Backbone as XML, in Angstrom:
<?xml version="1.0"?>
<chain id="A" units="angstrom">
  <residue number="1" name="UNK">
    <atom name="N" x="64.419" y="-43.754" z="74.680"/>
    <atom name="CA" x="64.654" y="-43.369" z="76.032"/>
    <atom name="C" x="64.276" y="-41.907" z="76.227"/>
  </residue>
  <residue number="2" name="UNK">
    <atom name="N" x="63.490" y="-41.632" z="77.215"/>
    <atom name="CA" x="63.156" y="-40.274" z="77.603"/>
    <atom name="C" x="64.318" y="-39.681" z="78.365"/>
  </residue>
  <residue number="3" name="UNK">
    <atom name="N" x="65.003" y="-38.706" z="77.835"/>
    <atom name="CA" x="66.182" y="-38.165" z="78.461"/>
    <atom name="C" x="65.812" y="-37.366" z="79.778"/>
  </residue>
  <residue number="4" name="UNK">
    <atom name="N" x="66.835" y="-37.265" z="80.630"/>
    <atom name="CA" x="66.614" y="-36.707" z="81.960"/>
    <atom name="C" x="65.971" y="-35.344" z="82.055"/>
  </residue>
  <residue number="5" name="UNK">
    <atom name="N" x="66.288" y="-34.407" z="81.212"/>
    <atom name="CA" x="65.692" y="-33.070" z="81.272"/>
    <atom name="C" x="64.179" y="-33.215" z="80.917"/>
  </residue>
  <residue number="6" name="UNK">
    <atom name="N" x="63.770" y="-34.042" z="80.002"/>
    <atom name="CA" x="62.408" y="-34.210" z="79.655"/>
    <atom name="C" x="61.610" y="-34.984" z="80.732"/>
  </residue>
  <residue number="7" name="UNK">
    <atom name="N" x="62.260" y="-36.003" z="81.305"/>
    <atom name="CA" x="61.664" y="-36.745" z="82.400"/>
    <atom name="C" x="61.387" y="-35.783" z="83.589"/>
  </residue>
  <residue number="8" name="UNK">
    <atom name="N" x="62.378" y="-34.955" z="83.935"/>
    <atom name="CA" x="62.171" y="-34.097" z="85.007"/>
    <atom name="C" x="61.121" y="-33.018" z="84.745"/>
  </residue>
  <residue number="9" name="UNK">
    <atom name="N" x="61.062" y="-32.554" z="83.532"/>
    <atom name="CA" x="60.030" y="-31.577" z="83.170"/>
    <atom name="C" x="58.677" y="-32.195" z="83.291"/>
  </residue>
  <residue number="10" name="UNK">
    <atom name="N" x="58.519" y="-33.420" z="82.870"/>
    <atom name="CA" x="57.234" y="-34.111" z="83.043"/>
    <atom name="C" x="56.831" y="-34.289" z="84.454"/>
  </residue>
  <residue number="11" name="UNK">
    <atom name="N" x="57.834" y="-34.652" z="85.304"/>
    <atom name="CA" x="57.528" y="-34.908" z="86.735"/>
    <atom name="C" x="57.067" y="-33.615" z="87.428"/>
  </residue>
  <residue number="12" name="UNK">
    <atom name="N" x="57.551" y="-32.492" z="86.983"/>
    <atom name="CA" x="57.123" y="-31.184" z="87.553"/>
    <atom name="C" x="55.728" y="-30.795" z="87.187"/>
  </residue>
  <residue number="13" name="UNK">
    <atom name="N" x="55.178" y="-31.451" z="86.144"/>
    <atom name="CA" x="53.806" y="-31.117" z="85.661"/>
    <atom name="C" x="52.742" y="-31.965" z="86.374"/>
  </residue>
  <residue number="14" name="UNK">
    <atom name="N" x="53.122" y="-32.792" z="87.256"/>
    <atom name="CA" x="52.174" y="-33.625" z="88.035"/>
    <atom name="C" x="51.401" y="-34.645" z="87.150"/>
  </residue>
  <residue number="15" name="UNK">
    <atom name="N" x="50.130" y="-34.682" z="87.301"/>
    <atom name="CA" x="49.342" y="-35.743" z="86.593"/>
    <atom name="C" x="49.432" y="-35.578" z="85.059"/>
  </residue>
  <residue number="16" name="UNK">
    <atom name="N" x="49.454" y="-34.340" z="84.598"/>
    <atom name="CA" x="49.522" y="-34.116" z="83.132"/>
    <atom name="C" x="50.842" y="-34.663" z="82.615"/>
  </residue>
  <residue number="17" name="UNK">
    <atom name="N" x="51.921" y="-34.356" z="83.352"/>
    <atom name="CA" x="53.227" y="-34.873" z="82.959"/>
    <atom name="C" x="53.345" y="-36.327" z="83.033"/>
  </residue>
  <residue number="18" name="UNK">
    <atom name="N" x="52.707" y="-36.916" z="84.050"/>
    <atom name="CA" x="52.699" y="-38.413" z="84.197"/>
    <atom name="C" x="52.062" y="-39.056" z="82.998"/>
  </residue>
  <residue number="19" name="UNK">
    <atom name="N" x="50.989" y="-38.488" z="82.496"/>
    <atom name="CA" x="50.319" y="-39.010" z="81.348"/>
    <atom name="C" x="51.226" y="-38.958" z="80.079"/>
  </residue>
  <residue number="20" name="UNK">
    <atom name="N" x="51.927" y="-37.848" z="79.949"/>
    <atom name="CA" x="52.856" y="-37.713" z="78.836"/>
    <atom name="C" x="53.967" y="-38.789" z="78.902"/>
  </residue>
  <residue number="21" name="UNK">
    <atom name="N" x="54.516" y="-38.946" z="80.097"/>
    <atom name="CA" x="55.545" y="-39.986" z="80.258"/>
    <atom name="C" x="54.972" y="-41.379" z="79.968"/>
  </residue>
  <residue number="22" name="UNK">
    <atom name="N" x="53.764" y="-41.640" z="80.536"/>
    <atom name="CA" x="53.114" y="-42.962" z="80.316"/>
    <atom name="C" x="52.856" y="-43.175" z="78.806"/>
  </residue>
  <residue number="23" name="UNK">
    <atom name="N" x="52.390" y="-42.182" z="78.117"/>
    <atom name="CA" x="52.184" y="-42.306" z="76.660"/>
    <atom name="C" x="53.433" y="-42.583" z="75.885"/>
  </residue>
  <residue number="24" name="UNK">
    <atom name="N" x="54.541" y="-41.898" z="76.264"/>
    <atom name="CA" x="55.806" y="-42.112" z="75.649"/>
    <atom name="C" x="56.256" y="-43.537" z="75.775"/>
  </residue>
  <residue number="25" name="UNK">
    <atom name="N" x="56.184" y="-44.047" z="77.021"/>
    <atom name="CA" x="56.669" y="-45.391" z="77.301"/>
    <atom name="C" x="55.781" y="-46.418" z="76.538"/>
  </residue>
  <residue number="26" name="UNK">
    <atom name="N" x="54.463" y="-46.213" z="76.550"/>
    <atom name="CA" x="53.581" y="-47.147" z="75.848"/>
    <atom name="C" x="53.815" y="-47.169" z="74.384"/>
  </residue>
  <residue number="27" name="UNK">
    <atom name="N" x="54.076" y="-46.014" z="73.727"/>
    <atom name="CA" x="54.299" y="-45.946" z="72.312"/>
    <atom name="C" x="55.608" y="-46.651" z="71.947"/>
  </residue>
  <residue number="28" name="UNK">
    <atom name="N" x="56.666" y="-46.455" z="72.690"/>
    <atom name="CA" x="57.909" y="-47.078" z="72.418"/>
    <atom name="C" x="57.776" y="-48.590" z="72.573"/>
  </residue>
  <residue number="29" name="UNK">
    <atom name="N" x="57.193" y="-49.044" z="73.693"/>
    <atom name="CA" x="57.007" y="-50.465" z="73.941"/>
    <atom name="C" x="56.124" y="-51.145" z="72.932"/>
  </residue>
  <residue number="30" name="UNK">
    <atom name="N" x="55.176" y="-50.411" z="72.357"/>
    <atom name="CA" x="54.244" y="-50.961" z="71.338"/>
    <atom name="C" x="55.025" y="-51.375" z="70.070"/>
  </residue>
  <residue number="31" name="UNK">
    <atom name="N" x="56.181" y="-50.758" z="69.860"/>
    <atom name="CA" x="56.983" y="-51.068" z="68.731"/>
    <atom name="C" x="58.051" y="-52.156" z="69.051"/>
  </residue>
  <residue number="32" name="UNK">
    <atom name="N" x="57.952" y="-52.710" z="70.212"/>
    <atom name="CA" x="58.829" y="-53.767" z="70.589"/>
    <atom name="C" x="60.248" y="-53.295" z="71.050"/>
  </residue>
  <residue number="33" name="UNK">
    <atom name="N" x="60.339" y="-52.021" z="71.358"/>
    <atom name="CA" x="61.610" y="-51.433" z="71.799"/>
    <atom name="C" x="61.543" y="-51.215" z="73.286"/>
  </residue>
  <residue number="34" name="UNK">
    <atom name="N" x="62.621" y="-51.585" z="74.032"/>
    <atom name="CA" x="62.649" y="-51.263" z="75.441"/>
    <atom name="C" x="62.586" y="-49.754" z="75.712"/>
  </residue>
  <residue number="35" name="UNK">
    <atom name="N" x="61.768" y="-49.337" z="76.604"/>
    <atom name="CA" x="61.595" y="-47.894" z="76.930"/>
    <atom name="C" x="62.206" y="-47.578" z="78.236"/>
  </residue>
  <residue number="36" name="UNK">
    <atom name="N" x="62.903" y="-46.471" z="78.299"/>
    <atom name="CA" x="63.479" y="-45.971" z="79.552"/>
    <atom name="C" x="63.092" y="-44.559" z="79.846"/>
  </residue>
  <residue number="37" name="UNK">
    <atom name="N" x="63.070" y="-44.280" z="81.153"/>
    <atom name="CA" x="62.814" y="-42.893" z="81.594"/>
    <atom name="C" x="63.956" y="-42.503" z="82.495"/>
  </residue>
  <residue number="38" name="UNK">
    <atom name="N" x="64.625" y="-41.392" z="82.114"/>
    <atom name="CA" x="65.755" y="-40.899" z="82.901"/>
    <atom name="C" x="65.320" y="-39.598" z="83.701"/>
  </residue>
  <residue number="39" name="UNK">
    <atom name="N" x="66.050" y="-39.248" z="84.684"/>
    <atom name="CA" x="65.791" y="-38.065" z="85.417"/>
    <atom name="C" x="66.963" y="-37.643" z="86.270"/>
  </residue>
  <residue number="40" name="UNK">
    <atom name="N" x="67.155" y="-36.383" z="86.492"/>
    <atom name="CA" x="68.189" y="-35.844" z="87.313"/>
    <atom name="C" x="67.654" y="-35.646" z="88.727"/>
  </residue>
  <residue number="41" name="UNK">
    <atom name="N" x="66.297" y="-35.648" z="88.854"/>
    <atom name="CA" x="65.678" y="-35.403" z="90.141"/>
    <atom name="C" x="64.980" y="-36.632" z="90.578"/>
  </residue>
  <residue number="42" name="UNK">
    <atom name="N" x="64.982" y="-36.921" z="91.868"/>
    <atom name="CA" x="64.400" y="-38.189" z="92.403"/>
    <atom name="C" x="62.883" y="-38.178" z="92.195"/>
  </residue>
  <residue number="43" name="UNK">
    <atom name="N" x="62.264" y="-36.998" z="92.076"/>
    <atom name="CA" x="60.828" y="-36.980" z="91.823"/>
    <atom name="C" x="60.406" y="-37.648" z="90.564"/>
  </residue>
  <residue number="44" name="UNK">
    <atom name="N" x="61.304" y="-37.720" z="89.557"/>
    <atom name="CA" x="60.947" y="-38.392" z="88.301"/>
    <atom name="C" x="60.760" y="-39.889" z="88.538"/>
  </residue>
  <residue number="45" name="UNK">
    <atom name="N" x="61.680" y="-40.532" z="89.224"/>
    <atom name="CA" x="61.495" y="-41.968" z="89.600"/>
    <atom name="C" x="60.355" y="-42.183" z="90.494"/>
  </residue>
  <residue number="46" name="UNK">
    <atom name="N" x="60.112" y="-41.304" z="91.431"/>
    <atom name="CA" x="58.979" y="-41.497" z="92.383"/>
    <atom name="C" x="57.663" y="-41.352" z="91.672"/>
  </residue>
  <residue number="47" name="UNK">
    <atom name="N" x="57.617" y="-40.439" z="90.712"/>
    <atom name="CA" x="56.326" y="-40.230" z="89.921"/>
    <atom name="C" x="56.016" y="-41.515" z="89.182"/>
  </residue>
  <residue number="48" name="UNK">
    <atom name="N" x="57.050" y="-42.113" z="88.527"/>
    <atom name="CA" x="56.833" y="-43.370" z="87.802"/>
    <atom name="C" x="56.323" y="-44.465" z="88.723"/>
  </residue>
  <residue number="49" name="UNK">
    <atom name="N" x="56.942" y="-44.583" z="89.871"/>
    <atom name="CA" x="56.456" y="-45.563" z="90.847"/>
    <atom name="C" x="55.050" y="-45.308" z="91.321"/>
  </residue>
  <residue number="50" name="UNK">
    <atom name="N" x="54.704" y="-44.038" z="91.691"/>
    <atom name="CA" x="53.405" y="-43.666" z="92.231"/>
    <atom name="C" x="52.328" y="-43.864" z="91.193"/>
  </residue>
  <residue number="51" name="UNK">
    <atom name="N" x="52.627" y="-43.561" z="89.902"/>
    <atom name="CA" x="51.620" y="-43.639" z="88.886"/>
    <atom name="C" x="51.635" y="-44.940" z="88.079"/>
  </residue>
  <residue number="52" name="UNK">
    <atom name="N" x="52.411" y="-45.911" z="88.591"/>
    <atom name="CA" x="52.515" y="-47.199" z="87.960"/>
    <atom name="C" x="52.926" y="-47.200" z="86.453"/>
  </residue>
  <residue number="53" name="UNK">
    <atom name="N" x="53.837" y="-46.293" z="86.214"/>
    <atom name="CA" x="54.461" y="-46.206" z="84.865"/>
    <atom name="C" x="55.577" y="-47.200" z="84.885"/>
  </residue>
  <residue number="54" name="UNK">
    <atom name="N" x="55.572" y="-48.136" z="83.919"/>
    <atom name="CA" x="56.567" y="-49.211" z="83.962"/>
    <atom name="C" x="57.501" y="-49.234" z="82.754"/>
  </residue>
  <residue number="55" name="UNK">
    <atom name="N" x="58.496" y="-48.356" z="82.800"/>
    <atom name="CA" x="59.538" y="-48.432" z="81.746"/>
    <atom name="C" x="60.340" y="-49.723" z="81.933"/>
  </residue>
  <residue number="56" name="UNK">
    <atom name="N" x="61.031" y="-50.088" z="80.923"/>
    <atom name="CA" x="61.917" y="-51.249" z="80.966"/>
    <atom name="C" x="63.212" y="-50.985" z="81.748"/>
  </residue>
  <residue number="57" name="UNK">
    <atom name="N" x="63.617" y="-49.701" z="81.735"/>
    <atom name="CA" x="64.832" y="-49.323" z="82.554"/>
    <atom name="C" x="64.740" y="-47.847" z="82.844"/>
  </residue>
</chain>
């Protein structure tokens, strides 16, 4: 799981941060582990939605 402070930091970086989050989720899921992205800011969830990043939770 990507913890909230790291999810928020990634969301503040725009496209570059979105790619980091996407890469994290893909690497975790590739090992058969459910991947999650947390955030304290609504922009983190919005970024995942807008960029079609699909964590398991």
